[in-house]
Each structure stands twice: as C-alpha cells, then as structure tokens.
C-alpha positions in Angstrom: 186.1 82.1 60.8 185.5 83.2 57.1 187.4 80.2 55.8 185.0 78.1 57.8 181.8 79.8 57.1 181.4 80.8 60.6 179.6 83.8 61.5 178.6 85.5 65.1 175.2 85.5 66.0 173.5 89.0 66.0 171.1 89.8 68.6 167.8 91.3 67.6 167.2 94.9 68.8 165.5 95.3 72.0 161.7 96.1 71.8 160.1 98.0 74.8 156.2 97.0 75.2 155.6 99.8 77.5 153.5 102.2 75.4 152.4 104.8 78.2 149.0 106.8 77.4 150.1 110.2 77.7 146.1 111.1 78.2 145.7 109.2 81.3 146.9 110.0 84.6 149.2 107.5 86.2 148.3 105.5 89.4 150.1 106.3 92.5 153.1 103.8 93.3 151.6 102.2 96.4 154.6 99.6 96.5 157.1 102.5 96.6 159.8 99.9 95.4 159.2 97.2 98.2 158.8 94.2 96.3 158.6 92.1 99.4 155.3 90.6 101.2 154.8 88.8 104.3 151.4 87.7 103.9 149.9 85.8 100.8 147.3 87.7 98.8 148.3 91.4 99.7 150.7 92.2 96.8 150.7 91.1 93.2 153.0 92.5 90.2 152.6 92.0 86.9 154.1 92.5 83.1 153.8 91.6 79.7 156.6 90.3 77.6 157.0 89.1 73.8 158.3 85.9 72.7 159.4 85.4 69.2 158.1 82.0 67.7 158.3 80.6 64.2 154.7 81.6 63.7 155.4 85.4 64.6 155.1 87.3 68.2 153.6 85.7 71.5 152.3 87.8 74.0 152.7 86.7 77.5 151.1 88.6 80.6 151.7 87.2 84.0 151.0 88.1 87.7 153.3 87.3 90.5 152.3 86.8 94.1 155.2 88.6 96.0 155.0 86.8 99.1 154.9 83.0 97.6 157.1 84.1 94.4 154.4 82.2 92.4 153.0 82.9 89.0 149.4 83.0 90.0 147.8 84.2 86.7 149.0 84.3 83.2 147.6 84.7 79.4 149.0 84.1 76.0 147.7 85.8 72.8 149.1 87.0 69.5 147.9 90.5 70.1 149.1 93.1 73.1 145.7 94.7 74.0 144.1 95.2 77.5 142.1 92.1 77.5 145.4 90.1 77.6 146.4 91.4 81.3 142.6 91.1 82.3 142.7 87.7 81.3 145.8 87.1 83.3 144.4 89.1 86.4 141.0 86.8 86.2 143.4 83.7 86.3 145.1 85.2 89.3 142.0 86.1 91.1 140.7 82.4 90.6 144.0 81.0 91.8 144.9 83.1 94.7 143.2 84.8 97.5 143.7 88.4 97.5 142.9 90.1 100.7 140.9 93.4 100.8 143.2 96.2 100.2 145.5 93.9 98.0 147.9 96.1 96.0 148.4 95.4 92.2 151.6 96.8 90.6 152.4 97.0 87.0 154.3 99.4 84.5 152.4 102.3 83.2 151.9 100.7 79.9 148.7 101.4 77.9 147.1 98.0 78.8 147.5 98.5 82.4 146.1 102.1 82.2 143.1 101.2 80.0 139.4 101.4 81.0 139.0 97.6 80.7 141.7 97.2 83.2 140.9 99.7 85.6 137.3 98.6 85.6 138.4 95.1 86.4 140.4 96.0 89.6 137.6 98.2 90.7 135.2 95.3 90.9 
C-alpha cells in the first residue's frame, strides 16, 4: 500500500448532539420504549443529526409518524438551537393530523427541553 500511495480512510470521531440541560426537569417517558402505533396522529418521534458539508455542518431535525413511518416534519439550518426543532414540529403539525393526546417523544437534548419547544407543544 505504501508503494502505491494507498492509505486507509479514517473515520471522524463520533459527535453527540444531545446536550442535556441539567437545570431542567426531564419530561416523563410516555412512550415507554413502545415505538409502535396503530393509529396515525397518536405518536411522533423526533431527533436532530448533523451532516458534514463542504461549507460546514448542516443540522437536520426530523419528526417521524410512528403509525405510517413517514417523515412528517423536518427543518435544516446551520445552527443547533431550539428554533430548528420547533420549525420541524410546525411542519409536522401542518402535514399530519395529530389527534388530541398525541405523544411527542424525543431525546433529552437542550433544544427539546427549551422553553420555546415546551411552549409550542403546549399550544
């Protein structure tokens, strides 16, 4: 390999985006690890991931409908703030029809425990 100038590809270190806010009480786990739904509009799950691009990191927030396995809301930005998940949730609200009592599940990252996010899901 050395003679031919071939080198192995090194993977980047894993970056975790979940930064829990230690001052905020976490929400109860209403899904109880049951990621299955028979009826659309009863359970949504969401997360944020980062994607490397030539211009820097791109952050993608998604909301998935568990009954249909469709991505019903997403948002992309060059930042990792609460507005990103709120924008994705607004799209999910417009594209899918959540029933009263719909459970929204996410990790305990600071954007999901923010006041902006909690205010949005309360309305």
